[in-house]
C-alpha positions as CSV (number, residue, x, y, z in Angstrom):
1,X,149.0,131.8,114.3
2,X,148.7,135.2,113.0
3,X,152.1,136.5,111.4
4,X,153.0,140.1,110.9
5,X,156.2,140.6,108.4
6,X,157.9,143.9,108.9
7,X,160.5,145.3,106.6
8,X,161.4,146.6,103.2
9,X,158.7,147.0,100.2
10,X,160.6,148.0,97.2
11,X,160.7,147.8,93.0
12,X,163.8,146.6,91.3
13,X,164.6,148.3,88.2
14,X,167.1,145.9,86.0
15,X,168.9,146.9,83.0
16,X,171.4,145.2,80.6
17,X,174.2,147.1,79.2
18,X,175.6,145.2,75.9
19,X,179.3,145.8,76.3
20,X,181.7,145.8,79.3
21,X,181.8,148.6,81.8
22,X,185.9,148.3,81.9
23,X,186.1,149.2,78.3
24,X,184.4,152.6,78.9
25,X,186.7,153.7,81.7
26,X,190.2,155.6,81.4
27,X,192.5,154.6,84.0
28,X,193.8,158.1,84.6
29,X,190.5,159.9,84.3
30,X,188.7,157.9,87.0
31,X,188.6,160.8,89.7
32,X,186.1,162.6,87.1
33,X,184.0,159.7,85.8
34,X,181.0,161.0,83.8
35,X,179.3,158.2,81.9
36,X,175.9,157.2,80.4
37,X,175.1,153.6,79.3
38,X,172.6,153.2,76.5
39,X,171.1,149.7,77.7
40,X,169.0,147.2,75.8
41,X,166.7,146.0,78.5
42,X,164.4,147.1,81.4
43,X,163.0,144.8,83.8
44,X,160.9,146.1,86.7
45,X,160.2,143.5,89.4
46,X,158.4,143.9,92.4
47,X,160.8,143.3,95.4
48,X,161.7,144.3,99.0
49,X,162.4,141.4,101.8
50,X,159.2,141.7,103.5
51,X,156.9,141.8,100.3
52,X,158.9,138.4,99.1
53,X,158.4,136.6,102.3
54,X,154.2,137.8,102.4
55,X,154.2,136.8,98.9
56,X,155.6,133.4,99.8
57,X,153.4,132.5,102.6
58,X,150.1,133.9,100.7
59,X,151.2,131.5,97.9
60,X,150.9,128.5,100.5
61,X,147.5,129.7,102.0
62,X,148.4,131.8,104.6
63,X,147.3,135.4,105.1
64,X,150.4,137.2,106.2
65,X,150.2,141.0,107.4
66,X,152.6,143.3,105.8
67,X,153.9,146.1,107.8
68,X,156.4,148.7,105.9
69,X,156.3,152.1,104.4
70,X,155.9,153.0,100.5
71,X,155.1,156.1,98.3
72,X,151.7,156.9,96.6
73,X,152.9,155.0,93.7
74,X,152.2,151.7,95.3
75,X,148.4,151.3,94.1
76,X,149.7,148.7,91.5
77,X,151.7,146.6,93.6
78,X,149.4,146.8,96.6
79,X,147.0,145.2,94.1
80,X,149.2,142.6,92.9
81,X,149.9,141.6,96.7
82,X,146.1,141.7,97.5
83,X,145.1,139.6,95.1
84,X,147.7,136.8,96.1
85,X,146.6,136.9,99.6
86,X,148.8,139.3,101.2
87,X,147.1,141.8,104.0
88,X,148.4,145.2,102.9
89,X,146.0,147.3,105.2
90,X,149.2,148.1,107.7
91,X,151.2,149.4,105.1
92,X,152.2,153.2,105.6
93,X,151.7,155.4,102.4
94,X,154.1,158.5,102.4
95,X,152.7,161.9,101.1
96,X,156.0,162.9,100.0
97,X,158.4,160.3,99.2
98,X,158.3,157.5,96.5
99,X,158.4,153.6,97.2
100,X,162.0,152.2,97.7
101,X,163.8,151.5,94.4
102,X,166.9,149.5,93.4
103,X,168.2,150.3,90.1
104,X,170.8,148.2,88.7
105,X,173.0,147.8,85.2
106,X,174.7,144.7,84.3
107,X,177.2,144.4,81.8
108,X,178.5,141.4,79.7
109,X,180.5,140.2,82.1
110,X,178.1,140.3,85.0
111,X,179.8,143.4,86.4
112,X,177.0,145.5,88.1
113,X,176.6,149.3,88.6
114,X,173.6,149.9,91.1
115,X,171.9,152.5,93.2
116,X,169.4,152.0,96.2
117,X,166.8,154.7,97.1
118,X,165.5,154.2,100.4
119,X,162.6,157.0,99.9
120,X,159.5,156.0,101.8
121,X,161.4,153.3,103.8
122,X,162.5,156.0,105.9
123,X,159.0,156.5,107.0
124,X,158.8,152.8,108.4
125,X,160.4,154.2,111.8
126,X,156.7,156.0,112.3
127,X,154.8,152.5,112.4
128,X,153.5,151.4,115.7
129,X,152.8,147.7,116.0
130,X,149.9,148.1,118.3
131,X,147.5,149.3,116.0
132,X,148.3,146.4,113.6
133,X,147.7,144.0,116.3
134,X,144.4,145.7,117.5
135,X,143.1,145.6,113.7
136,X,143.8,141.8,113.4
137,X,142.9,140.6,116.7
138,X,146.4,140.2,118.0
139,X,149.9,139.0,116.7
140,X,151.4,135.8,117.6
141,X,154.6,136.4,116.0
142,X,156.3,139.4,114.4
143,X,159.2,139.0,111.9
144,X,161.5,141.7,111.9
145,X,163.4,141.7,108.4
146,X,166.0,144.3,106.9
147,X,164.4,147.9,107.0
148,X,165.0,151.5,107.8
149,X,167.4,150.5,110.9
150,X,165.4,152.8,113.5
151,X,162.4,151.0,112.4
152,X,163.9,147.6,113.1
153,X,164.8,148.9,116.8
154,X,161.4,150.4,117.3
155,X,159.5,147.2,116.3
156,X,162.0,144.8,118.2
157,X,161.6,147.0,121.6
158,X,157.7,147.2,121.0
159,X,157.5,143.5,120.7
160,X,159.7,143.1,124.1
161,X,157.6,145.7,125.8
162,X,154.1,143.9,124.6
163,X,155.3,140.4,124.9
164,X,154.7,139.4,121.5
165,X,157.3,136.9,120.0
166,X,159.7,138.0,117.2
167,X,161.7,136.6,114.5
168,X,165.1,138.9,114.2
169,X,166.4,138.8,110.4
170,X,168.9,141.6,110.6
171,X,171.1,140.1,107.5
172,X,171.9,143.2,104.9
173,X,171.8,145.9,107.7
174,X,174.3,144.2,109.7
175,X,177.1,145.8,107.7
176,X,175.9,149.3,108.7
177,X,174.6,148.9,112.2
178,X,176.8,149.1,115.2
179,X,177.4,146.2,118.0
180,X,175.1,147.6,120.3
181,X,172.0,147.9,117.9
182,X,172.8,144.4,116.7
183,X,172.8,143.2,120.1
184,X,169.1,144.7,120.5
185,X,167.7,143.1,117.4
186,X,169.0,139.8,118.5
187,X,168.7,139.2,122.1
188,X,165.5,137.5,122.9
189,X,164.2,136.5,119.6
190,X,162.2,133.5,119.0
191,X,164.0,132.8,115.8
192,X,167.5,134.1,114.5
193,X,167.7,133.9,110.9
194,X,171.0,134.5,109.1
195,X,173.3,132.9,106.4
196,X,176.8,131.5,107.3
197,X,178.6,135.0,106.7
198,X,176.0,137.2,108.3
199,X,176.3,134.6,111.5
200,X,180.1,135.2,111.7
201,X,179.5,138.9,111.1
202,X,176.8,138.9,114.0
203,X,179.2,137.4,116.2
204,X,182.1,139.8,115.5
205,X,179.6,142.9,116.0
206,X,178.0,141.6,119.2
207,X,181.0,140.1,120.8
208,X,179.1,137.2,121.7
209,X,180.0,133.7,120.4
210,X,177.8,131.3,118.7
211,X,176.7,129.7,122.2
212,X,176.2,132.7,123.8
213,X,174.0,134.1,120.8
214,X,172.0,130.4,121.3
215,X,171.6,131.6,124.8
216,X,169.9,134.8,124.2
217,X,167.4,133.2,121.3
218,X,165.0,130.5,121.1
219,X,166.1,129.1,117.6
220,X,169.0,129.8,115.4
221,X,168.5,129.0,111.6
222,X,171.4,129.2,109.4
223,X,171.0,129.2,105.8
224,X,173.7,127.1,104.1
225,X,173.0,128.0,100.4
226,X,173.1,124.7,98.1
227,X,173.9,122.8,101.1
228,X,170.9,123.5,102.8
229,X,170.0,124.7,106.2
230,X,171.2,124.3,110.0
231,X,168.8,124.7,112.7
232,X,170.2,125.2,116.3
233,X,168.4,125.1,119.7
234,X,169.9,125.4,123.2
235,X,170.4,121.9,124.7
236,X,169.5,120.1,121.6
237,X,171.8,118.5,118.6
238,X,172.2,120.9,116.0
239,X,170.2,119.7,112.9
240,X,171.0,119.7,109.2
241,X,168.1,119.8,106.5
242,X,169.5,119.2,102.9
243,X,168.4,121.5,100.1
244,X,165.4,120.6,98.0
245,X,166.7,119.7,94.3
246,X,166.1,122.5,92.0
247,X,164.7,122.0,88.4
248,X,166.9,125.1,87.1
249,X,169.0,128.1,88.2
250,X,167.8,131.2,86.9
251,X,168.0,133.9,89.3
252,X,169.1,134.0,93.1
253,X,167.3,137.0,93.8
254,X,164.9,136.6,96.8
255,X,165.8,133.2,97.6
256,X,166.5,133.6,101.2
257,X,163.1,135.4,101.3
258,X,161.4,132.4,100.1
259,X,163.2,130.3,102.5
260,X,161.7,132.6,105.4
261,X,158.2,132.4,103.7
262,X,158.2,128.6,104.0
263,X,159.6,128.4,107.3
264,X,157.4,130.6,109.0
265,X,154.4,129.3,107.2
266,X,155.1,125.8,108.5
267,X,155.9,127.4,112.1
268,X,152.4,128.7,111.6
269,X,151.1,125.6,111.2
270,X,152.4,124.3,114.3
271,X,154.8,121.8,112.3
272,X,158.3,120.8,113.4
273,X,161.4,122.7,113.0
274,X,162.5,119.9,110.5
275,X,159.5,120.3,108.5
276,X,159.8,124.3,108.4
277,X,163.1,123.9,107.0
278,X,162.2,121.8,104.5
279,X,159.3,123.7,103.7
280,X,161.4,126.9,103.4
281,X,164.1,124.9,101.4
282,X,161.3,124.1,98.7
283,X,160.3,127.7,98.4
284,X,163.7,128.9,97.9
285,X,164.2,126.4,95.0
286,X,161.0,127.6,93.4
287,X,162.6,131.2,93.8
288,X,165.9,130.0,92.3
289,X,164.0,128.7,89.3
290,X,162.3,132.0,88.3
291,X,163.6,135.3,87.4
292,X,162.7,137.5,90.5
293,X,161.3,137.1,94.2
294,X,157.9,137.0,93.2
295,X,157.7,135.6,89.7
296,X,157.1,131.8,90.5
297,X,153.6,130.1,91.1
298,X,152.8,127.3,93.6
299,X,150.3,124.6,92.8
300,X,149.0,122.4,95.6
301,X,149.5,119.1,93.8
302,X,153.0,119.9,92.5
303,X,154.2,121.2,95.7
304,X,153.2,118.2,97.3
305,X,154.6,115.9,94.8
306,X,158.2,117.7,94.8
307,X,158.1,117.7,98.9
308,X,157.6,113.8,98.5
309,X,160.6,113.5,96.1
310,X,162.7,115.8,98.2
311,X,162.1,114.7,101.8
312,X,159.7,111.7,101.7
313,X,156.0,110.9,101.5
314,X,155.5,111.1,105.3
315,X,156.8,114.8,105.2
316,X,155.1,115.6,102.5
317,X,151.9,114.4,104.1
318,X,152.6,116.3,107.1
319,X,152.7,119.6,105.3
320,X,150.0,118.9,102.5
321,X,147.6,118.8,105.5
322,X,148.0,122.5,106.0
323,X,148.7,123.6,102.4
324,X,145.7,125.7,100.7
325,X,147.6,127.1,97.6
326,X,145.3,129.3,95.7
327,X,146.2,126.9,92.8
328,X,145.1,123.6,92.8
């Protein structure tokens, strides 16, 4: 199964301020704040939802097709992704904008001041999926993850027009999109990915009940944080799959992206929805145990061992039969 993942590609610039923001604020001067914080640390991490998903899929041995827009500063990031097995040939490079950036400063109380520069991500609305499909010999599934809103709508409509199954993952963009646009993104999706809050927000925005949304999609996948995931399909009992035990809790950034990477990979292998959710949960645990969405490493033997410990030997054997992790 050939899977394309559309969505954001970005770099995260994370800084630490050794103090408290609150101590620098003067209550009666908040209407004209002018502050500069001298920070101690700067970490630059590769990110973006589509890139994170593709990285996870590639770590499992898949060859996902990344579709998004970047600036001409993407060369090093492209090399990293290609080295890990991601097809980046359908990434659009802007001549005038930089790759999207998330800049965030965190103080000692874990308060944050952040800015997001969309940059080249706005060019994603110019990307057509037909040339992507022609280049790789056809697409069996397109993941529509958070991106420039116009790009998300265009890719969704093109999938419908061309009869290509798509997965809807509106997540962060639900807050800014109107009800009609959210209905367009969801209606007819083979898979709908949300967390519990996003599921409620999608129902509120669309005006559709949970049952009505289930009527319009193939499978609803709702992540539940440490409680695992719920998978629903019309006419079948709801299925709950517990989370995989984590070995440490380092950073939650990109955990949801890791889950989607594992789920889509197992779908691509033709495995059951239960195995897909289990695979997603174990990738999510790996992401949680590392600082950043692409800072973990999967090895064939260790992944299989942890899978067996979390979900049983039979489940691990079914997944291991398809694993081709670059690391043994």
